[in-house]
C-alpha positions as CSV (number, residue, x, y, z in Angstrom):
1,M,106.9,79.1,111.6
2,L,105.0,78.7,108.5
3,D,106.5,75.2,108.2
4,D,103.7,73.2,107.3
5,R,100.7,75.6,107.6
6,K,98.3,75.5,104.4
7,R,95.5,77.7,104.8
8,I,96.6,81.6,105.4
9,L,95.2,84.2,105.8
10,V,96.7,88.2,105.3
11,I,94.9,90.8,106.8
12,G,95.2,94.3,107.3
13,C,94.2,98.0,106.7
14,S,93.8,98.7,103.0
15,G,96.7,100.2,102.0
16,A,98.9,97.7,104.1
17,G,100.2,96.2,101.4
18,K,98.0,92.6,102.2
19,S,98.3,92.0,98.1
20,T,101.8,92.7,97.4
21,F,102.4,90.4,101.0
22,A,100.2,87.4,99.8
23,R,101.7,87.2,96.3
24,R,105.1,87.4,97.7
25,L,104.1,84.6,100.3
26,G,102.5,82.8,97.6
27,D,105.4,82.9,95.2
28,T,107.7,81.8,98.5
29,T,105.7,79.1,99.4
30,G,103.7,78.1,96.3
31,L,100.3,77.7,97.9
32,P,97.8,79.9,96.0
33,V,96.6,83.4,96.0
34,V,93.2,84.0,96.7
35,H,92.2,87.9,96.7
36,L,89.2,88.2,98.0
37,D,88.3,91.8,96.1
38,V,88.3,89.6,93.1
39,H,85.4,87.9,94.5
40,F,83.9,89.9,96.4
41,W,83.5,93.3,93.4
42,R,81.6,93.2,90.6
43,P,82.4,95.3,87.6
44,G,82.0,99.0,87.8
45,W,82.8,98.6,91.6
46,K,79.1,96.9,92.4
47,T,78.8,94.5,95.6
48,T,77.8,91.0,95.4
49,P,74.5,90.4,96.7
50,D,75.1,88.9,100.3
51,D,73.8,85.2,99.7
52,E,75.7,84.8,97.2
53,W,79.7,86.4,98.6
54,A,78.6,84.0,101.9
55,E,78.4,81.3,98.8
56,R,81.5,82.6,97.6
57,L,83.0,82.8,100.4
58,E,82.4,79.2,101.9
59,E,83.8,77.7,98.4
60,L,86.7,79.6,98.5
61,L,87.4,78.5,102.2
62,A,87.4,75.0,101.9
63,E,89.7,74.6,98.9
64,P,92.9,72.3,100.7
65,A,95.6,75.3,100.6
66,W,95.5,79.0,100.0
67,I,96.9,82.4,100.8
68,M,93.5,84.6,101.6
69,E,94.1,88.2,101.5
70,G,91.3,91.0,102.4
71,N,89.5,92.9,104.8
72,Y,86.1,91.7,105.2
73,H,86.5,91.6,108.9
74,V,82.5,90.9,109.4
75,T,83.8,87.7,107.9
76,L,86.6,87.0,109.9
77,P,85.5,84.3,112.7
78,R,84.7,82.7,109.5
79,R,87.5,82.4,108.0
80,L,89.5,81.7,111.2
81,Q,87.5,78.6,111.7
82,F,89.4,77.2,108.0
83,A,93.1,79.1,109.0
84,D,95.7,77.6,109.8
85,A,97.5,81.0,110.2
86,V,97.1,84.4,110.2
87,I,99.1,87.4,108.8
88,H,98.0,90.7,110.4
89,V,99.5,93.4,108.2
90,D,99.3,96.4,111.5
91,L,101.2,99.2,109.3
92,P,100.8,103.3,110.2
93,R,97.5,105.1,109.2
94,R,100.3,107.9,107.5
95,L,101.8,104.9,105.5
96,C,98.2,103.0,104.5
97,L,97.4,106.3,102.8
98,A,100.8,107.0,101.4
99,R,100.6,103.5,99.3
100,I,96.5,104.3,98.9
101,F,97.8,107.8,97.0
102,K,100.5,106.0,95.2
103,R,98.2,102.9,93.9
104,L,95.7,106.0,93.1
105,L,98.5,107.8,90.6
106,W,99.9,104.1,89.1
107,W,96.6,102.6,88.6
108,W,94.5,105.7,87.7
109,G,91.8,104.1,85.2
110,R,93.2,100.8,85.3
111,T,92.2,97.8,86.7
112,R,94.8,96.1,89.4
113,V,95.8,92.5,88.9
114,D,94.3,92.1,93.0
115,I,90.7,93.3,92.0
116,A,87.5,92.5,89.9
117,P,87.5,93.0,86.5
118,G,86.1,96.2,85.8
119,C,87.0,98.1,88.8
120,R,88.6,100.9,87.8
121,E,91.1,102.7,89.9
122,G,90.0,105.9,90.4
123,F,89.2,109.1,93.2
124,D,87.2,107.3,95.8
125,W,86.4,110.0,98.6
126,P,84.2,107.3,100.9
127,F,87.0,105.2,100.7
128,L,89.5,107.2,102.0
129,E,87.5,108.1,104.8
130,W,87.4,104.1,105.5
131,V,91.2,104.3,105.4
132,W,91.8,107.1,107.6
133,S,89.2,106.0,110.5
134,F,90.6,102.0,109.9
135,H,92.6,101.9,113.0
136,R,90.3,103.7,115.4
137,E,86.9,102.1,114.4
138,V,87.8,98.7,112.6
139,R,91.5,97.5,114.1
140,P,89.9,97.5,117.8
141,S,87.4,94.8,116.6
142,V,90.0,92.5,114.3
143,L,92.2,92.5,117.6
144,A,89.3,91.5,119.8
145,T,88.6,88.7,117.0
146,L,92.3,87.7,116.7
147,D,92.8,87.7,120.3
148,A,89.4,85.2,120.3
149,A,91.2,82.9,117.4
150,P,91.0,78.7,118.0
151,P,94.5,78.1,120.1
152,D,95.6,76.0,117.1
153,V,95.8,79.3,114.3
154,E,99.1,81.0,114.5
155,V,98.6,84.8,114.8
156,I,101.7,86.8,113.6
157,T,101.6,90.5,114.1
158,L,103.8,92.6,111.3
159,R,104.2,96.3,112.5
160,S,106.1,97.7,109.9
161,R,107.6,97.8,106.3
162,R,111.0,96.1,107.7
163,E,109.3,93.3,110.0
164,V,107.4,92.7,106.4
165,G,110.4,91.9,104.8
166,E,112.1,90.3,107.1
167,F,109.1,87.7,107.5
168,V,109.5,86.9,103.9
169,S,113.0,86.7,103.8
170,R,112.6,83.9,106.8
171,V,110.1,82.1,105.4
172,G,111.7,82.1,101.7
């Protein structure tokens, strides 16, 4: 389990705990952690133009070792071409939403460590709708992409907080 893995993707719905999990895994393995949100967003929650984002993603993927966390399911097939392993944090929608609200309250008006500078935490109804519909609208595509992952890519799915905690304990 992850013994010689140097390029690990951490994916899942927003609020699943990907950033925290990736940091814990990075502390345990010594691998550098890449938060895709830091590279995609610009101050004021402005998106990076598609061509610049594609170029930046290629630069990140070319690095020899990383734990790369983030949704960006459209780029998942490309990221799988570079990954040694994928950890899919596949937690229930209600837990993801509860964590989003907790994060909103905790970071209100401030910028989180896993997001681009100048992106302050605040209420965003379209984002909450996206999280609500993720399991129905996005997750099936993610699962299909993981099913088609290259055979040398280890795919690990964690479906509960307990499984997440036990996994980090076993790796460490």
